TIMARMAR-417948 format. One record per residue: residue number from 1; x, z, y of N, C-alpha, C in turn. Coordinates in nm, 2 decimals. Atoms other than C-alpha are relative to their C-alpha. Layout:
REM TIMARMAR-417948
+-----+--------+--------+--------+--------+--------+--------+--------+--------+--------+
: num :   n_c1 :   n_c3 :   n_c2 :  ca_c1 :  ca_c3 :  ca_c2 :   c_c1 :   c_c3 :   c_c2 :
+-----+--------+--------+--------+--------+--------+--------+--------+--------+--------+
: NUM :      X :      Z :      Y :      X :      Z :      Y :      X :      Z :      Y :
...
+-----+--------+--------+--------+--------+--------+--------+--------+--------+--------+
This chain:
REM TIMARMAR-417948
+-----+--------+--------+--------+--------+--------+--------+--------+--------+--------+
: num :   n_c1 :   n_c3 :   n_c2 :  ca_c1 :  ca_c3 :  ca_c2 :   c_c1 :   c_c3 :   c_c2 :
+-----+--------+--------+--------+--------+--------+--------+--------+--------+--------+
:   1 :  -0.09 :  -0.09 :  -0.07 :   1.43 :  -0.28 :  -0.98 :  -0.05 :   0.12 :   0.02 :
:   2 :   0.02 :  -0.14 :  -0.03 :   1.43 :   0.10 :  -0.98 :   0.10 :   0.07 :   0.09 :
:   3 :  -0.09 :  -0.08 :  -0.07 :   1.58 :   0.35 :  -0.76 :  -0.02 :   0.16 :  -0.01 :
:   4 :   0.04 :  -0.13 :   0.01 :   1.62 :   0.72 :  -0.75 :  -0.02 :   0.05 :   0.15 :
:   5 :   0.02 :  -0.06 :  -0.14 :   1.49 :   0.91 :  -0.44 :  -0.02 :   0.14 :  -0.02 :
:   6 :   0.01 :  -0.13 :   0.02 :   1.47 :   1.27 :  -0.37 :  -0.14 :   0.03 :   0.06 :
:   7 :   0.15 :  -0.04 :  -0.04 :   1.10 :   1.43 :  -0.35 :   0.00 :   0.15 :  -0.02 :
:   8 :   0.01 :  -0.15 :   0.01 :   1.09 :   1.79 :  -0.26 :   0.13 :   0.06 :  -0.08 :
:   9 :  -0.12 :  -0.04 :   0.06 :   1.44 :   1.84 :  -0.40 :   0.00 :  -0.02 :  -0.14 :
:  10 :  -0.01 :   0.06 :   0.13 :   1.37 :   1.67 :  -0.72 :   0.02 :  -0.15 :  -0.01 :
:  11 :  -0.03 :   0.16 :   0.01 :   1.48 :   1.33 :  -0.84 :  -0.13 :  -0.07 :  -0.05 :
:  12 :   0.11 :   0.08 :   0.03 :   1.21 :   1.08 :  -0.87 :   0.05 :  -0.15 :  -0.01 :
:  13 :  -0.02 :   0.14 :   0.01 :   1.24 :   0.72 :  -1.00 :  -0.12 :  -0.08 :   0.07 :
:  14 :   0.10 :   0.08 :  -0.05 :   1.07 :   0.47 :  -0.79 :   0.02 :  -0.15 :  -0.05 :
:  15 :  -0.02 :   0.13 :   0.07 :   0.99 :   0.13 :  -0.95 :  -0.11 :  -0.09 :   0.08 :
:  16 :   0.07 :   0.13 :  -0.07 :   0.87 :  -0.21 :  -0.82 :  -0.12 :  -0.03 :  -0.11 :
:  17 :   0.13 :   0.02 :   0.09 :   0.54 :  -0.34 :  -0.99 :   0.07 :  -0.05 :  -0.15 :
:  18 :  -0.07 :   0.08 :   0.12 :   0.75 :  -0.57 :  -1.25 :   0.06 :   0.10 :  -0.08 :
:  19 :  -0.09 :  -0.09 :   0.07 :   1.00 :  -0.30 :  -1.34 :  -0.08 :   0.11 :  -0.07 :
:  20 :   0.09 :  -0.10 :   0.03 :   0.74 :  -0.02 :  -1.38 :  -0.05 :  -0.02 :  -0.13 :
:  21 :   0.09 :   0.03 :   0.13 :   0.53 :  -0.19 :  -1.65 :   0.09 :   0.01 :  -0.11 :
:  22 :  -0.08 :   0.03 :   0.11 :   0.82 :  -0.24 :  -1.88 :   0.07 :   0.15 :  -0.03 :
:  23 :  -0.07 :  -0.14 :   0.03 :   0.95 :   0.14 :  -1.87 :  -0.10 :   0.10 :  -0.04 :
:  24 :   0.11 :  -0.09 :   0.02 :   0.62 :   0.33 :  -1.89 :  -0.08 :  -0.01 :  -0.13 :
:  25 :   0.10 :   0.01 :   0.14 :   0.42 :   0.42 :  -2.21 :  -0.13 :   0.02 :   0.06 :
:  26 :   0.14 :  -0.02 :  -0.04 :   0.06 :   0.37 :  -2.16 :  -0.07 :   0.13 :  -0.06 :
:  27 :   0.08 :  -0.11 :   0.03 :  -0.16 :   0.66 :  -2.19 :  -0.15 :   0.00 :   0.04 :
:  28 :   0.14 :   0.03 :  -0.03 :  -0.54 :   0.62 :  -2.23 :  -0.05 :   0.13 :   0.03 :
:  29 :   0.05 :  -0.10 :  -0.06 :  -0.72 :   0.87 :  -2.01 :  -0.16 :  -0.01 :   0.00 :
:  30 :   0.15 :   0.02 :   0.02 :  -1.08 :   0.75 :  -2.11 :  -0.07 :   0.13 :  -0.04 :
:  31 :   0.07 :  -0.12 :   0.04 :  -1.15 :   1.09 :  -2.26 :   0.05 :   0.13 :   0.08 :
:  32 :  -0.05 :  -0.10 :  -0.12 :  -0.99 :   1.30 :  -1.96 :  -0.07 :  -0.02 :   0.12 :
:  33 :   0.06 :   0.03 :  -0.12 :  -1.25 :   1.30 :  -1.70 :   0.06 :   0.04 :   0.10 :
:  34 :  -0.05 :  -0.05 :  -0.13 :  -1.06 :   1.51 :  -1.45 :   0.11 :  -0.10 :   0.04 :
:  35 :  -0.12 :   0.10 :  -0.01 :  -0.74 :   1.28 :  -1.50 :  -0.06 :  -0.14 :   0.05 :
:  36 :   0.06 :   0.13 :  -0.02 :  -0.96 :   0.97 :  -1.50 :  -0.05 :   0.00 :   0.16 :
:  37 :   0.06 :  -0.01 :  -0.14 :  -1.13 :   1.10 :  -1.16 :   0.13 :  -0.02 :   0.11 :
:  38 :  -0.13 :   0.00 :  -0.08 :  -0.78 :   1.15 :  -1.00 :   0.06 :  -0.14 :   0.01 :
:  39 :  -0.05 :   0.14 :   0.01 :  -0.66 :   0.81 :  -1.12 :  -0.07 :  -0.10 :   0.07 :
:  40 :   0.10 :   0.09 :  -0.08 :  -0.97 :   0.64 :  -0.97 :   0.02 :   0.04 :   0.15 :
:  41 :   0.00 :  -0.04 :  -0.15 :  -0.93 :   0.82 :  -0.64 :   0.13 :  -0.05 :   0.06 :
:  42 :  -0.12 :   0.05 :  -0.04 :  -0.56 :   0.73 :  -0.62 :  -0.01 :  -0.16 :   0.01 :
:  43 :   0.01 :   0.13 :   0.00 :  -0.64 :   0.36 :  -0.70 :  -0.09 :  -0.05 :   0.12 :
:  44 :   0.09 :   0.04 :  -0.11 :  -0.94 :   0.36 :  -0.44 :   0.07 :   0.02 :   0.12 :
:  45 :  -0.05 :  -0.01 :  -0.15 :  -0.75 :   0.52 :  -0.15 :   0.12 :  -0.05 :   0.03 :
:  46 :  -0.13 :   0.04 :  -0.02 :  -0.41 :   0.38 :  -0.21 :   0.10 :   0.10 :   0.04 :
:  47 :  -0.08 :  -0.11 :  -0.04 :  -0.27 :   0.72 :  -0.15 :   0.07 :   0.07 :  -0.11 :
:  48 :  -0.05 :  -0.06 :   0.11 :  -0.02 :   0.88 :  -0.39 :  -0.05 :   0.15 :   0.00 :
:  49 :   0.04 :  -0.14 :   0.02 :  -0.11 :   1.25 :  -0.53 :   0.10 :   0.06 :  -0.07 :
:  50 :  -0.09 :  -0.08 :   0.09 :   0.14 :   1.51 :  -0.65 :  -0.06 :   0.09 :  -0.08 :
:  51 :   0.06 :  -0.10 :   0.10 :   0.05 :   1.70 :  -0.95 :   0.10 :   0.13 :  -0.01 :
:  52 :  -0.10 :  -0.09 :   0.00 :   0.17 :   2.04 :  -0.92 :  -0.05 :   0.13 :  -0.09 :
:  53 :   0.06 :  -0.12 :   0.07 :   0.16 :   2.39 :  -1.11 :   0.09 :   0.09 :   0.05 :
:  54 :  -0.06 :  -0.10 :  -0.07 :   0.27 :   2.70 :  -0.93 :   0.10 :  -0.05 :   0.11 :
:  55 :  -0.08 :   0.06 :  -0.11 :   0.41 :   2.50 :  -0.63 :   0.11 :  -0.09 :  -0.04 :
:  56 :  -0.12 :   0.09 :   0.06 :   0.64 :   2.29 :  -0.87 :  -0.07 :  -0.15 :  -0.02 :
:  57 :   0.04 :   0.14 :   0.03 :   0.58 :   1.91 :  -0.86 :   0.03 :  -0.04 :  -0.14 :
:  58 :  -0.03 :   0.06 :   0.13 :   0.54 :   1.79 :  -1.22 :  -0.01 :  -0.14 :   0.00 :
:  59 :   0.01 :   0.13 :   0.01 :   0.45 :   1.45 :  -1.17 :  -0.07 :  -0.07 :   0.13 :
:  60 :   0.05 :   0.07 :  -0.11 :   0.35 :   1.19 :  -0.89 :  -0.08 :  -0.11 :  -0.05 :
:  61 :   0.10 :   0.11 :   0.04 :   0.04 :   0.97 :  -0.94 :  -0.01 :  -0.09 :   0.11 :
:  62 :   0.00 :   0.11 :  -0.11 :   0.08 :   0.65 :  -0.74 :  -0.09 :  -0.11 :  -0.04 :
:  63 :   0.09 :   0.13 :   0.03 :  -0.15 :   0.34 :  -0.71 :   0.09 :  -0.11 :  -0.04 :
:  64 :  -0.08 :   0.14 :   0.06 :  -0.04 :   0.02 :  -0.88 :  -0.03 :  -0.12 :   0.10 :
:  65 :   0.01 :   0.13 :  -0.10 :   0.03 :  -0.28 :  -0.65 :  -0.05 :  -0.10 :  -0.09 :
:  66 :   0.04 :   0.12 :   0.05 :  -0.17 :  -0.57 :  -0.74 :   0.10 :  -0.12 :   0.02 :
:  67 :  -0.10 :   0.12 :  -0.03 :   0.05 :  -0.87 :  -0.81 :  -0.08 :  -0.12 :   0.06 :
:  68 :   0.06 :   0.12 :  -0.07 :  -0.01 :  -1.18 :  -0.60 :  -0.02 :  -0.11 :  -0.08 :
:  69 :   0.03 :   0.12 :   0.11 :  -0.03 :  -1.40 :  -0.91 :  -0.14 :   0.00 :  -0.01 :
:  70 :   0.14 :  -0.01 :   0.01 :  -0.39 :  -1.30 :  -0.91 :  -0.08 :  -0.12 :   0.07 :
:  71 :   0.08 :   0.09 :  -0.09 :  -0.49 :  -1.56 :  -0.65 :   0.07 :  -0.13 :  -0.05 :
:  72 :  -0.03 :   0.12 :   0.00 :  -0.48 :  -1.91 :  -0.70 :   0.05 :  -0.09 :   0.12 :
:  73 :  -0.05 :   0.06 :  -0.13 :  -0.28 :  -2.16 :  -0.47 :  -0.11 :  -0.04 :   0.09 :
:  74 :   0.11 :   0.03 :  -0.08 :  -0.63 :  -2.29 :  -0.35 :  -0.06 :   0.10 :   0.07 :
:  75 :   0.06 :  -0.12 :  -0.07 :  -0.75 :  -1.94 :  -0.27 :   0.11 :   0.04 :   0.10 :
:  76 :  -0.06 :  -0.04 :  -0.11 :  -0.44 :  -1.88 :  -0.08 :  -0.01 :  -0.09 :   0.13 :
:  77 :   0.02 :   0.10 :  -0.10 :  -0.49 :  -2.20 :   0.11 :  -0.12 :   0.03 :   0.09 :
:  78 :   0.14 :  -0.03 :  -0.08 :  -0.85 :  -2.12 :   0.19 :   0.01 :   0.13 :   0.08 :
:  79 :  -0.01 :  -0.12 :  -0.08 :  -0.76 :  -1.76 :   0.31 :   0.08 :  -0.02 :   0.13 :
:  80 :  -0.09 :   0.04 :  -0.11 :  -0.49 :  -1.90 :   0.54 :  -0.07 :  -0.10 :   0.11 :
:  81 :   0.09 :   0.09 :  -0.09 :  -0.73 :  -2.17 :   0.69 :  -0.10 :   0.07 :   0.06 :
:  82 :   0.10 :  -0.08 :  -0.07 :  -0.99 :  -1.90 :   0.75 :   0.06 :   0.08 :   0.11 :
:  83 :  -0.07 :  -0.08 :  -0.11 :  -0.74 :  -1.70 :   0.95 :   0.02 :  -0.09 :   0.13 :
:  84 :  -0.03 :   0.09 :  -0.14 :  -0.66 :  -2.01 :   1.18 :  -0.09 :   0.00 :   0.07 :
:  85 :   0.12 :   0.01 :  -0.09 :  -1.01 :  -2.03 :   1.30 :  -0.05 :   0.13 :   0.06 :
:  86 :   0.05 :  -0.14 :  -0.04 :  -1.06 :  -1.66 :   1.36 :   0.01 :   0.01 :   0.15 :
:  87 :  -0.02 :  -0.02 :  -0.15 :  -0.94 :  -1.68 :   1.72 :  -0.08 :  -0.11 :   0.07 :
:  88 :   0.07 :   0.12 :  -0.07 :  -1.13 :  -2.01 :   1.80 :  -0.13 :   0.05 :   0.05 :
:  89 :   0.14 :  -0.02 :  -0.05 :  -1.46 :  -1.84 :   1.85 :   0.00 :   0.09 :   0.13 :
:  90 :  -0.01 :  -0.08 :  -0.12 :  -1.33 :  -1.61 :   2.13 :   0.04 :  -0.08 :   0.14 :
:  91 :  -0.04 :   0.04 :  -0.14 :  -1.31 :  -1.67 :   2.50 :   0.14 :   0.01 :   0.03 :
:  92 :  -0.15 :  -0.01 :   0.00 :  -0.95 :  -1.73 :   2.57 :   0.03 :   0.08 :   0.12 :
:  93 :  -0.02 :  -0.10 :  -0.12 :  -0.96 :  -1.58 :   2.92 :  -0.02 :   0.14 :  -0.04 :
:  94 :   0.02 :  -0.14 :   0.04 :  -1.10 :  -1.27 :   2.76 :   0.09 :   0.05 :  -0.08 :
:  95 :  -0.10 :  -0.04 :   0.10 :  -0.85 :  -1.24 :   2.50 :   0.14 :   0.02 :   0.07 :
:  96 :  -0.13 :  -0.03 :  -0.07 :  -0.56 :  -1.29 :   2.74 :  -0.02 :   0.12 :   0.10 :
:  97 :   0.03 :  -0.12 :  -0.06 :  -0.71 :  -1.03 :   2.97 :   0.03 :   0.12 :  -0.06 :
:  98 :   0.00 :  -0.12 :   0.08 :  -0.75 :  -0.78 :   2.69 :   0.15 :   0.02 :  -0.04 :
:  99 :  -0.12 :  -0.01 :   0.05 :  -0.39 :  -0.86 :   2.56 :   0.10 :   0.05 :   0.12 :
: 100 :  -0.09 :  -0.01 :  -0.11 :  -0.24 :  -0.83 :   2.91 :  -0.03 :   0.16 :   0.03 :
: 101 :   0.04 :  -0.15 :   0.01 :  -0.44 :  -0.48 :   2.94 :   0.07 :   0.09 :  -0.10 :
: 102 :  -0.06 :  -0.08 :   0.11 :  -0.30 :  -0.35 :   2.62 :   0.14 :   0.01 :   0.03 :
: 103 :  -0.15 :   0.01 :  -0.02 :   0.06 :  -0.46 :   2.71 :   0.03 :   0.10 :   0.12 :
: 104 :  -0.05 :  -0.10 :  -0.12 :   0.05 :  -0.27 :   3.04 :  -0.04 :   0.14 :  -0.01 :
: 105 :   0.04 :  -0.13 :   0.04 :  -0.13 :   0.04 :   2.92 :   0.09 :   0.07 :  -0.12 :
: 106 :  -0.09 :  -0.05 :   0.11 :   0.11 :   0.09 :   2.61 :   0.11 :   0.04 :   0.06 :
: 107 :  -0.13 :  -0.04 :  -0.03 :   0.43 :   0.28 :   2.64 :   0.09 :  -0.10 :  -0.07 :
: 108 :  -0.12 :   0.08 :   0.04 :   0.75 :   0.05 :   2.59 :   0.04 :   0.06 :  -0.15 :
: 109 :  -0.05 :  -0.04 :   0.12 :   0.88 :   0.08 :   2.23 :   0.14 :   0.05 :   0.03 :
: 110 :  -0.14 :  -0.01 :  -0.04 :   1.21 :   0.27 :   2.28 :   0.09 :  -0.07 :  -0.09 :
: 111 :  -0.08 :   0.08 :   0.07 :   1.51 :   0.09 :   2.15 :   0.06 :   0.07 :  -0.13 :
: 112 :  -0.04 :  -0.06 :   0.10 :   1.64 :   0.18 :   1.81 :   0.15 :  -0.04 :  -0.06 :
: 113 :  -0.13 :   0.04 :   0.04 :   1.99 :   0.19 :   1.66 :  -0.01 :  -0.01 :  -0.15 :
: 114 :  -0.01 :   0.05 :   0.14 :   2.09 :   0.03 :   1.33 :   0.10 :   0.09 :  -0.07 :
+-----+--------+--------+--------+--------+--------+--------+--------+--------+--------+
């Protein structure tokens, strides 16, 4: 599914992972060191970059989201079970005191309107 949004007063098409791959033409950047460096930076930092010329945005380079299909069901189960034990090693009295301290030191979240 794609949608149009405004980015610095310019129309930009935003894609989700499955929709984007069917609309974009691949461009091999193996022989373009600077473009390759930028693409690798965006992939590593997961932060998009605006490509500009004379303060005009020409393109937006965004990181590709990895599809969840890369994990097997067994890997997902193992990761979930590993999380379940993460709190078991902590002293519950210390955890409770820490959570209580954070709750009282933090400002309340203001109500929001829909």
